[in-house]
KOLKEDO-262556 format. One record per residue (C-alpha): residue in three letters; x, y, z. Coordinates in steps of 0.5 Angstrom, whole numbers, padded with zeros to 4 digits, always signed. Layout:
REM KOLKEDO-262556
ALAXYZ;...
//
This chain:
REM KOLKEDO-262556
MET+0047+0216-0277;LYS+0047+0208-0277;LYS+0040+0206-0279;PRO+0037+0203-0273;THR+0037+0195-0273;TYR+0030+0196-0270;THR+0025+0200-0268;LEU+0018+0199-0263;PRO+0012+0201-0266;ILE+0010+0208-0265;GLU+0002+0208-0263;LYS-0002+0214-0265;GLU-0003+0218-0258;GLU-0005+0225-0261;ASN-0011+0224-0256;ILE-0007+0223-0249;LYS-0011+0226-0244;ILE-0007+0229-0237;SER-0011+0230-0231;LYS-0009+0231-0224;PRO-0006+0225-0220;LEU-0010+0221-0216;ASP-0010+0222-0208;THR-0013+0215-0206;ALA-0011+0208-0208;VAL-0014+0202-0210;GLY-0021+0203-0207;MET-0028+0201-0211;ARG-0024+0204-0217;ALA-0019+0198-0216;VAL-0025+0192-0216;THR-0029+0195-0221;SER-0023+0194-0226;SER-0021+0187-0224;PHE-0027+0185-0225;ALA-0028+0188-0232;ASN-0021+0186-0235;GLY-0024+0179-0232;LEU-0031+0179-0236;GLU-0027+0182-0242;GLN-0023+0176-0243;MET-0027+0170-0239;ASP-0035+0169-0238;TRP-0038+0170-0231;LEU-0037+0163-0228;LYS-0029+0162-0231;CYS-0028+0169-0228;SER-0031+0167-0221;LYS-0028+0161-0221;ALA-0021+0164-0222;PHE-0021+0169-0218;LEU-0024+0166-0212;THR-0018+0160-0212;LEU-0013+0166-0213;ASN-0008+0166-0208;GLN-0011+0161-0204;THR-0009+0154-0201;LYS-0013+0150-0205;GLY-0011+0154-0212;PHE-0006+0157-0215;ASP-0001+0163-0213;CYS-0002+0170-0217;PRO+0003+0170-0223;SER+0004+0177-0223;CYS+0008+0180-0216;ALA+0012+0176-0211;TRP+0009+0179-0205;PRO+0007+0174-0200;ASP+0000+0171-0198;PRO-0003+0173-0190;LYS-0003+0166-0187;PRO-0009+0162-0189;SER-0013+0164-0183;GLU-0012+0171-0185;ARG-0014+0171-0192;SER-0020+0173-0195;SER-0024+0168-0198;ILE-0026+0173-0203;ALA-0021+0177-0206;GLU-0014+0175-0204;TYR-0011+0179-0210;CYS-0010+0185-0213;GLU-0012+0189-0219;ASN-0006+0188-0223;GLY-0006+0180-0221;ALA-0013+0180-0223;LYS-0011+0183-0230;ALA-0005+0178-0230;VAL-0010+0172-0229;ALA-0015+0175-0234;GLU-0010+0175-0239;GLU-0008+0168-0238;ALA-0014+0165-0237;THR-0017+0169-0243;GLU-0022+0165-0249;SER-0018+0168-0255;ARG-0014+0163-0258;VAL-0008+0164-0263;THR-0008+0159-0267;PRO-0004+0156-0273;ASP-0009+0160-0278;PHE-0008+0167-0274;PHE+0000+0166-0276;ALA-0002+0164-0283;GLN-0006+0170-0284;HIS-0001+0175-0280;SER+0007+0175-0283;VAL+0012+0177-0277;ALA+0013+0184-0281;GLU+0006+0185-0280;LEU+0005+0183-0273;ASN+0012+0187-0271;THR+0008+0193-0273;TRP+0003+0192-0267;SER+0004+0195-0260;GLU+0005+0190-0254;ARG-0002+0191-0251;ASP-0005+0189-0258;LEU-0001+0183-0258;GLY-0002+0181-0251;LYS-0009+0181-0253;THR-0009+0176-0258;GLY-0010+0171-0253;ARG-0006+0164-0252;ILE-0002+0161-0257;THR-0005+0153-0258;HIS+0000+0149-0261;PRO+0008+0149-0263;MET+0010+0154-0269;ILE+0016+0154-0272;LEU+0019+0160-0277;ARG+0024+0157-0282;LYS+0030+0161-0284;GLY+0028+0166-0289;ALA+0020+0165-0288;THR+0015+0171-0287;HIS+0010+0167-0283;TYR+0010+0162-0277;GLU+0007+0155-0279;PRO+0005+0149-0274;ILE+0011+0144-0272;SER+0010+0138-0268;TRP+0012+0137-0261;GLU+0017+0131-0263;ASP+0020+0135-0269;ALA+0021+0142-0265;PHE+0025+0138-0260;LYS+0028+0134-0265;HIS+0030+0140-0269;ILE+0033+0144-0262;GLY+0037+0138-0260;LYS+0040+0137-0267;LYS+0042+0145-0267;LEU+0045+0144-0259;ASN+0049+0138-0261;LYS+0052+0141-0267;LEU+0055+0147-0263;LYS+0063+0148-0263;SER+0062+0148-0255;PRO+0056+0148-0250;ASP+0057+0156-0248;GLU+0055+0158-0256;ALA+0048+0157-0252;VAL+0045+0161-0248;PHE+0039+0159-0243;TYR+0034+0165-0240;THR+0029+0165-0235;SER+0023+0169-0233;GLY+0021+0169-0226;ARG+0015+0166-0227;THR+0018+0159-0228;SER+0016+0154-0222;ASN+0022+0151-0217;GLU+0020+0144-0220;ALA+0022+0147-0227;ALA+0028+0152-0226;PHE+0031+0146-0222;LEU+0030+0142-0228;TYR+0032+0147-0233;GLN+0038+0148-0229;LEU+0040+0141-0228;PHE+0039+0140-0236;VAL+0043+0146-0238;ARG+0049+0144-0233;GLN+0049+0137-0236;LEU+0049+0140-0243;GLY+0056+0143-0240;THR+0055+0151-0239;ASN+0053+0156-0234;ASN+0050+0160-0239;LEU+0043+0161-0234;PRO+0042+0169-0235;ASP+0035+0170-0231;CYS+0031+0176-0230;SER+0034+0177-0223;ASN+0040+0180-0227;MET+0036+0186-0229;CYS+0033+0188-0223;HIS+0035+0185-0215;GLU+0042+0183-0217;THR+0045+0189-0214;THR+0041+0187-0208;GLY+0043+0180-0208;MET+0051+0183-0207;GLY+0049+0188-0202;LEU+0046+0184-0197;SER+0051+0178-0199;ASN+0057+0183-0197;THR+0054+0185-0191;ILE+0050+0180-0187;GLY+0052+0174-0191;ILE+0045+0172-0195;GLY+0042+0175-0201;LYS+0035+0176-0199;GLY+0031+0179-0195;THR+0030+0178-0187;VAL+0023+0180-0185;LYS+0016+0176-0185;LEU+0010+0179-0187;GLU+0008+0179-0179;ASP+0013+0183-0178;PHE+0010+0189-0182;TYR+0004+0189-0177;ILE+0008+0191-0171;ALA+0014+0195-0174;ASP+0015+0202-0170;LEU+0017+0205-0177;VAL+0017+0203-0184;ILE+0022+0206-0190;ILE+0019+0205-0197;MET+0025+0207-0202;GLY+0025+0207-0209;GLN+0018+0203-0210;ASN+0011+0205-0212;PRO+0007+0199-0208;GLY+0000+0202-0211;THR+0002+0200-0218;ASN+0008+0194-0217;HIS+0006+0191-0211;PRO-0002+0194-0209;ARG-0002+0188-0203;MET+0004+0191-0199;LEU-0002+0197-0197;SER-0006+0192-0194;ALA+0000+0191-0189;LEU+0002+0198-0189;GLN-0005+0199-0187;LYS-0004+0194-0181;THR+0003+0198-0179;LYS-0001+0205-0179;ARG-0007+0202-0175;ASN-0002+0199-0170;GLY+0001+0206-0169;GLY+0007+0205-0173;LYS+0010+0211-0178;ILE+0012+0211-0185;ILE+0017+0215-0189;ALA+0017+0215-0196;VAL+0023+0216-0201;ASN+0022+0217-0208;PRO+0022+0222-0213;LEU+0015+0222-0215;GLU+0009+0222-0209;GLU+0006+0217-0212;THR-0002+0215-0210;ALA+0000+0209-0205;PHE+0004+0214-0201;LYS-0002+0219-0200;LYS-0008+0215-0198;PHE-0011+0207-0198;LYS-0018+0204-0199;ASN-0018+0196-0197;PRO-0023+0193-0202;GLN-0024+0188-0196;GLU-0027+0193-0192;ILE-0034+0197-0192;ARG-0030+0203-0190;GLY-0025+0202-0196;TRP-0031+0202-0200;ILE-0034+0208-0197;GLY-0029+0212-0193;SER-0024+0216-0194;GLY-0018+0212-0194;THR-0013+0210-0189;PRO-0007+0216-0190;VAL+0000+0212-0191;SER+0006+0216-0191;ASP+0008+0220-0185;LEU+0013+0224-0188;PHE+0014+0224-0196;LEU+0022+0225-0197;GLN+0022+0228-0205;VAL+0029+0225-0207;LYS+0033+0226-0213;ILE+0034+0221-0218;ASN+0039+0216-0215;GLY+0040+0221-0208;ASP+0038+0216-0204;LEU+0045+0214-0202;ALA+0047+0221-0200;LEU+0040+0222-0197;LEU+0042+0216-0192;LYS+0049+0218-0190;ALA+0046+0225-0188;ILE+0041+0222-0184;MET+0046+0217-0180;CYS+0050+0224-0180;GLN+0044+0226-0175;LEU+0044+0220-0172;LEU+0051+0220-0169;GLU+0050+0228-0167;MET+0044+0225-0163;GLU+0048+0219-0160;GLU+0054+0224-0159;GLU+0050+0229-0155;ASN+0046+0223-0152;PRO+0051+0217-0151;GLY+0047+0210-0151;THR+0041+0212-0153;ILE+0042+0213-0161;PHE+0046+0206-0163;ASP+0045+0199-0161;HIS+0052+0198-0158;GLU+0050+0192-0155;PHE+0048+0189-0162;ILE+0054+0192-0166;LYS+0059+0190-0161;LYS+0056+0183-0161;HIS+0054+0182-0168;THR+0058+0187-0172;ASP+0065+0190-0175;GLY+0067+0196-0178;LEU+0063+0201-0174;GLU+0069+0205-0173;GLU+0071+0206-0180;LEU+0063+0208-0181;ILE+0064+0213-0176;ALA+0070+0216-0178;ASP+0067+0216-0185;LEU+0060+0220-0182;LYS+0065+0225-0179;GLN+0068+0227-0186;GLN+0062+0229-0189;ASP+0059+0235-0190;VAL+0051+0234-0188;TRP+0049+0241-0192;GLU+0053+0238-0199;LEU+0049+0231-0197;SER+0042+0235-0197;GLU+0044+0238-0203;ALA+0046+0231-0206;SER+0039+0228-0204;GLY+0035+0234-0206;ILE+0032+0234-0199;PRO+0032+0240-0194;MET+0035+0239-0188;GLY+0030+0241-0184;GLU+0026+0234-0186;ILE+0033+0230-0186;GLN+0033+0232-0178;GLN+0025+0230-0178;ALA+0027+0223-0181;ALA+0032+0222-0176;GLU+0028+0223-0170;MET+0023+0219-0173;ILE+0028+0213-0174;SER+0031+0214-0167;LYS+0024+0213-0163;GLY+0024+0205-0164;LYS+0029+0199-0166;ARG+0023+0195-0170;MET+0025+0199-0177;ILE+0023+0196-0183;ILE+0027+0199-0190;CYS+0024+0197-0196;TRP+0026+0198-0203;ALA+0026+0196-0210;MET+0028+0198-0217;GLY+0029+0206-0216;ILE+0034+0203-0211;THR+0038+0198-0215;GLN+0038+0199-0222;HIS+0044+0205-0222;GLU+0051+0204-0222;ASN+0051+0205-0215;GLY+0047+0200-0214;VAL+0050+0195-0209;ALA+0052+0201-0205;ASN+0046+0203-0204;VAL+0043+0197-0201;GLN+0049+0196-0197;GLU+0048+0204-0194;ILE+0041+0201-0192;ILE+0044+0196-0188;ASN+0049+0201-0185;LEU+0043+0204-0182;LEU+0039+0198-0180;LEU+0045+0195-0176;LEU+0047+0202-0173;ARG+0039+0201-0170;GLY+0040+0194-0169;SER+0034+0193-0173;ILE+0035+0186-0176;GLY+0033+0179-0173;ILE+0028+0182-0168;PRO+0021+0182-0169;GLY+0019+0188-0173;ALA+0025+0190-0176;GLY+0029+0188-0182;ALA+0031+0189-0189;CYS+0026+0188-0195;PRO+0028+0187-0202;VAL+0021+0187-0205;ARG+0022+0182-0212;GLY+0018+0184-0218;HIS+0016+0177-0221;SER+0012+0172-0217;ASN+0018+0167-0217;VAL+0024+0170-0219;GLN+0027+0169-0212;GLY+0025+0162-0212;ASP+0029+0161-0219;ARG+0035+0163-0216;THR+0034+0158-0210;MET+0034+0152-0215;GLY+0040+0154-0218;VAL+0038+0158-0224;TRP+0044+0163-0224;GLU+0051+0164-0229;GLN+0055+0162-0223;LEU+0054+0155-0220;ARG+0054+0155-0213;PRO+0060+0149-0210;GLU+0055+0146-0206;LEU+0050+0145-0212;LYS+0055+0143-0216;LYS+0058+0137-0211;ARG+0051+0134-0210;MET+0049+0134-0217;GLU+0055+0131-0220;GLU+0055+0125-0214;LYS+0048+0124-0215;TRP+0048+0124-0223;ASP+0056+0123-0224;PHE+0057+0128-0229;GLU+0062+0134-0228;ALA+0059+0140-0229;PRO+0062+0147-0232;GLU+0066+0151-0226;GLU+0067+0157-0230;ASP+0062+0163-0230;GLY+0057+0164-0235;TYR+0054+0170-0238;ASN+0049+0174-0234;ALA+0043+0178-0238;VAL+0048+0183-0240;THR+0054+0179-0243;ALA+0050+0174-0246;ILE+0046+0180-0250;GLN+0054+0183-0252;ALA+0056+0175-0253;MET+0050+0175-0258;HIS+0051+0181-0261;ASP+0058+0179-0262;ASN+0056+0173-0266;LYS+0059+0168-0260;VAL+0052+0165-0259;LYS+0048+0161-0264;VAL+0043+0158-0260;PHE+0038+0163-0255;PHE+0033+0159-0251;SER+0028+0163-0246;MET+0024+0160-0241;GLY+0018+0165-0242;GLY+0019+0172-0241;ASN+0020+0178-0246;LEU+0028+0179-0246;LEU+0028+0184-0252;LEU+0023+0189-0248;ALA+0026+0187-0241;ALA+0033+0189-0243;PRO+0037+0195-0244;ASP+0039+0198-0251;THR+0033+0196-0255;GLU+0036+0197-0262;TYR+0043+0193-0259;THR+0039+0188-0256;ALA+0035+0187-0262;LYS+0042+0186-0267;GLY+0044+0181-0262;MET+0037+0177-0262;ARG+0038+0177-0270;ASN+0045+0174-0270;CYS+0043+0167-0267;ASP+0042+0161-0271;LEU+0035+0160-0267;THR+0032+0162-0262;VAL+0027+0158-0258;MET+0021+0161-0253;VAL+0017+0158-0248;SER+0011+0162-0248;THR+0003+0163-0247;LYS+0002+0169-0251;PRO+0005+0173-0257;ASN+0011+0178-0255;ARG+0016+0181-0258;ASN+0021+0176-0258;HIS+0017+0172-0263;LEU+0018+0177-0268;VAL+0025+0179-0267;THR+0028+0173-0267;GLY+0035+0168-0270;LYS+0035+0165-0277;GLU+0030+0161-0274;ALA+0025+0162-0268;ILE+0021+0157-0265;ILE+0015+0157-0260;LEU+0013+0152-0255;PRO+0006+0154-0252;CYS+0006+0152-0245;LEU+0001+0151-0239;GLY+0000+0157-0235;ARG-0001+0158-0227;THR-0009+0158-0228;GLU-0009+0151-0231;LYS-0010+0144-0230;ASP-0003+0140-0231;ILE-0005+0133-0232;GLN+0001+0128-0233;ALA+0003+0121-0233;MET+0001+0120-0226;GLY-0004+0124-0225;GLU-0006+0132-0223;GLN+0001+0135-0221;PHE+0002+0141-0218;VAL+0008+0146-0217;SER+0012+0150-0212;VAL+0014+0158-0211;GLU+0018+0161-0207;ASN+0015+0169-0205;SER+0020+0175-0203;MET+0020+0173-0196;GLY+0023+0166-0196;ILE+0016+0162-0196;VAL+0016+0156-0201;HIS+0008+0153-0202;LYS+0004+0150-0208;SER+0000+0152-0213;GLU-0005+0148-0217;GLY-0008+0150-0223;VAL-0016+0150-0223;LEU-0018+0152-0230;PRO-0018+0146-0236;PRO-0011+0148-0241;ALA-0013+0153-0246;SER-0011+0148-0252;GLU-0010+0140-0252;HIS-0003+0142-0255;LEU-0001+0146-0249;MET+0005+0142-0245;SER+0008+0144-0238;GLU+0014+0147-0237;PRO+0017+0141-0233;LYS+0015+0137-0239;ILE+0019+0141-0244;VAL+0025+0141-0240;CYS+0025+0133-0239;GLU+0023+0132-0247;LEU+0028+0137-0249;ALA+0034+0134-0245;LYS+0031+0127-0247;ALA+0032+0129-0254;THR+0039+0133-0253;LEU+0043+0129-0248;GLY+0041+0122-0251;LYS+0044+0116-0247;LYS+0049+0121-0244;THR+0045+0123-0238;LYS+0044+0118-0232;VAL+0037+0123-0230;ASP+0031+0120-0231;TRP+0027+0125-0235;GLN+0022+0121-0237;ALA+0019+0119-0230;MET+0020+0127-0227;SER+0016+0129-0233;GLY+0010+0124-0230;ASN+0011+0126-0223;TYR+0013+0132-0219;ASP+0015+0129-0213;LEU+0020+0125-0216;ILE+0023+0133-0218;ARG+0022+0135-0211;ASP+0026+0129-0208;ASN+0031+0131-0212;ILE+0031+0138-0210;GLU+0031+0136-0203;GLU+0037+0132-0204;CYS+0041+0137-0207;ILE+0039+0144-0204;THR+0040+0146-0197;GLY+0033+0148-0193;PHE+0028+0143-0197;ASP+0028+0137-0192;ASP+0021+0133-0192;TYR+0020+0137-0199;ASN+0014+0134-0201;GLU+0011+0133-0194;ARG+0012+0141-0192;VAL+0010+0143-0198;ARG+0002+0140-0198;ARG+0002+0144-0191;LYS-0003+0150-0192;GLY+0001+0156-0192;GLY+0008+0152-0194;PHE+0014+0153-0191;TYR+0020+0158-0189;LEU+0027+0157-0192;PRO+0032+0158-0187;ASN+0035+0165-0186;GLY+0040+0166-0181;PRO+0040+0174-0181;ARG+0033+0173-0179;GLU+0035+0170-0172;GLN+0041+0175-0172;ASN+0046+0169-0174;PHE+0050+0173-0180;THR+0053+0168-0185;THR+0059+0172-0187;LYS+0065+0169-0187;ALA+0067+0173-0181;GLY+0061+0171-0177;LYS+0058+0178-0177;ALA+0055+0183-0181;HIS+0059+0188-0184;PHE+0059+0196-0184;THR+0061+0199-0191;LEU+0064+0205-0193;ASN+0060+0208-0200;GLU+0062+0214-0204;VAL+0056+0218-0206;PRO+0055+0219-0212;ASP+0056+0225-0217;HIS+0051+0227-0222;THR+0053+0233-0224;LEU+0048+0235-0230;LYS+0051+0241-0235;ALA+0046+0245-0238;GLY+0040+0242-0242;GLU+0042+0236-0239;TYR+0036+0231-0235;LEU+0037+0225-0231;MET+0032+0220-0233;THR+0029+0214-0229;THR+0024+0209-0233;LEU+0018+0207-0229;ARG+0012+0202-0230;SER+0005+0205-0232;HIS-0001+0203-0227;ASP-0003+0198-0233;GLN+0003+0194-0234;PHE+0007+0189-0230;ASN+0014+0189-0233;THR+0014+0188-0240;THR+0006+0186-0241;ILE+0002+0192-0243;TYR-0006+0192-0241;ASP-0008+0198-0243;ASN-0004+0205-0245;ASN-0007+0209-0238;ASP-0003+0211-0232;LYS-0009+0212-0228;TYR-0006+0214-0222;ARG-0001+0219-0225;GLY-0007+0222-0229;ILE-0005+0220-0236;GLU-0010+0217-0240;ASN-0009+0214-0248;GLY-0002+0214-0248;ARG+0005+0212-0247;ARG+0011+0215-0250;VAL+0011+0221-0244;ALA+0016+0225-0241;MET+0015+0227-0234;MET+0018+0234-0233;ASN+0019+0239-0227;ALA+0015+0245-0229;ASP+0021+0250-0228;ASP+0025+0245-0233;LEU+0020+0247-0238;LYS+0020+0254-0237;ALA+0027+0254-0237;ALA+0027+0250-0244;GLY+0022+0254-0248;LEU+0017+0248-0247;LYS+0010+0247-0245;GLN+0005+0241-0244;GLY+0003+0237-0250;ASP+0010+0239-0253;TYR+0013+0233-0257;VAL+0020+0232-0256;ASP+0026+0227-0258;LEU+0030+0224-0252;VAL+0037+0223-0253;SER+0042+0219-0249;HIS+0050+0220-0249;TYR+0054+0215-0246;ASN+0061+0213-0248;GLY+0061+0217-0255;VAL+0054+0213-0257;LYS+0048+0217-0258;ARG+0041+0214-0257;VAL+0035+0216-0259;ALA+0028+0215-0257;PRO+0023+0219-0262;GLN+0016+0222-0260;PHE+0015+0223-0253;MET+0010+0228-0250;ILE+0012+0233-0246;VAL+0008+0232-0239;LYS+0008+0237-0233;TYR+0009+0233-0226;ASP+0011+0234-0220;ILE+0018+0231-0220;PRO+0025+0234-0218;GLN+0028+0239-0222;GLN+0033+0236-0228;SER+0030+0230-0227;ILE+0026+0226-0233;ALA+0021+0220-0231;THR+0019+0215-0237;TYR+0016+0209-0239;PHE+0020+0202-0240;PRO+0020+0199-0245;GLU+0019+0205-0249;ALA+0025+0209-0246;ASN+0030+0202-0246;VAL+0033+0204-0253;LEU+0036+0210-0249;VAL+0039+0205-0243;PRO+0046+0204-0245;ILE+0048+0196-0245;ASP+0055+0198-0242;GLN+0053+0203-0236;TYR+0051+0198-0231;SER+0053+0196-0223;LYS+0059+0191-0220;THR+0053+0186-0222;HIS+0052+0188-0230;THR+0045+0190-0227;PRO+0043+0196-0232;ALA+0043+0204-0229;SER+0035+0204-0232;LYS+0034+0209-0227;SER+0039+0214-0228;VAL+0040+0215-0235;VAL+0043+0222-0237;VAL+0039+0225-0243;THR+0038+0231-0247;LEU+0031+0233-0251;ARG+0031+0235-0258;LYS+0025+0238-0260;GLU+0020+0236-0265;VAL+0014+0238-0269;VAL+0009+0234-0269;
//
């Protein structure tokens, strides 16, 4: 076998401990953990100031997930955040510093042996740093020289398309707008972002059916919903504040169905730490029905439920389907009904893994109320058929008329705090015609028309030596991307890689021939520019744009804000070729927002409205049953059930987060809700599968994926017996990302990280 280009370091995890998964989410444990993490990184006064202003109207937006805040009058004045939000703030506001002396003491080769957790714990980077060609250590570089160096490299490219500009979901609206404007003026649409790897399938699925790539509900809709269906997500770990909304659903008489291969703790009980009974009580039961679907069995389940609803409708016409809504607002019903009548519901039951009795129970619950919300995340989107999964969700909502009314609608739950806002600002490899026209008219330049690289095609282009410069506005692409070995080779093929970062991560260590780190301000920190203290804005997963203003002193006097970094880079690269007043915008973010208002629909009176408590909603036609497709109607679609026929000894693997991580940031090596401590290289398997394979809990195996004739290996995973469907394996990312093929993806090039066929190779440890 060819020697791999890069292997993630393997921590010594002989002391992995396995216990029974917890039955209750949040509660006193989460409160204790939040403050323990805060006080580990900060003194008491700083910790208190950070936590008390987190997600407040006169404070900063959480740098973690994109779950919306309650109305200002309904927010807790003490703790409007979750455990993982507290951990994210603690790591950003840490007192630990990564100075030039640190880089002088530790070579890149040495740091590459450190784990993700240990890299993240080193602290905040204080100075711009450069790794020169052939060097073993990073060394300091001035901001001026850094921008000159990058600008010179960009201007020497044969084509602007030899550069790629990646974006993470942490980037503010202001920085994102400037970033895409600079890149378009440079002459390329190579603007991949983290959305390419998570909810891109949602964007296409929703745009195809209802005309907008965003969800249709508001937070308040959860409070009055008759039914909430949670699919392919784990709110207790990934979006814990969602549990407060679900608690209101239950207390107001609504029901909850949870659909997932693992029965997560958050589906069982929730203790709200903002209530006294959340500290001492037994907790609020969450799901009324748990459907333990097979990995990627969701489409088969939805189709089976609709078959049951069709049968009920035919028995009692007009009582199940909302014919008035369907006639007025949709097309394609006849084709959908014809497709449902061709289905064998027993085969669908087998494909989904859900017994017929439970399918019928779900259909009964769905038939009893129109106010239905369906939520979903990566367990729905990261499959080859991810777009079809989303479209099938919309089919069910349309049949019931459950879009565009209070308490009902589609709710994709975004993972990173401003990933939706970055797309709204134009960070996309596809330049929207309206944005192109407005920018060209305002600044007198010709923007590129040809689509650029998305995340997967950018990695493939780097791998094929078609990219010379890779620039990352936040993020950790190497660990977020599929096929770690392949991606690492692509990164190393570049002449220059540049990372705008707050803390060390793996992309600082697996680099191009040269690498530059540009240390930036975090969300928590005050942003003082030429015209005084500035604030930025973000868009949450329900389309509210609101301000975020840091309250803590910067970690170093040498840090620069993301908007200013973009402006300085544009000046150094474009010179006199641009008519944009980058200097003025870097000193006064109101000017950035004025330009956003002129270029992007929905931002009228931006500077005035963003200063209102709670911000403002962006236009959302389907929320008012105004479906913005070409036909002006929502579309029923026909979607094929995926075939996951496995051979003996094969398993379908899904990747997921542990409780002590957020995306690629590892806070600790524990997953307390699932009962796993002191280790991350674990493979959760069904007890019957273990017996059939001659394995037991505690054995070690190599996981091997096979796709298009390529074998990929992830070594030394400990087997954990877990309640999971047969022929399924659950693992953590990024450790298992090496197994995800670069060329296995959805229509939108979203990697199929949640359905990878693997085999096991017994290891003796």
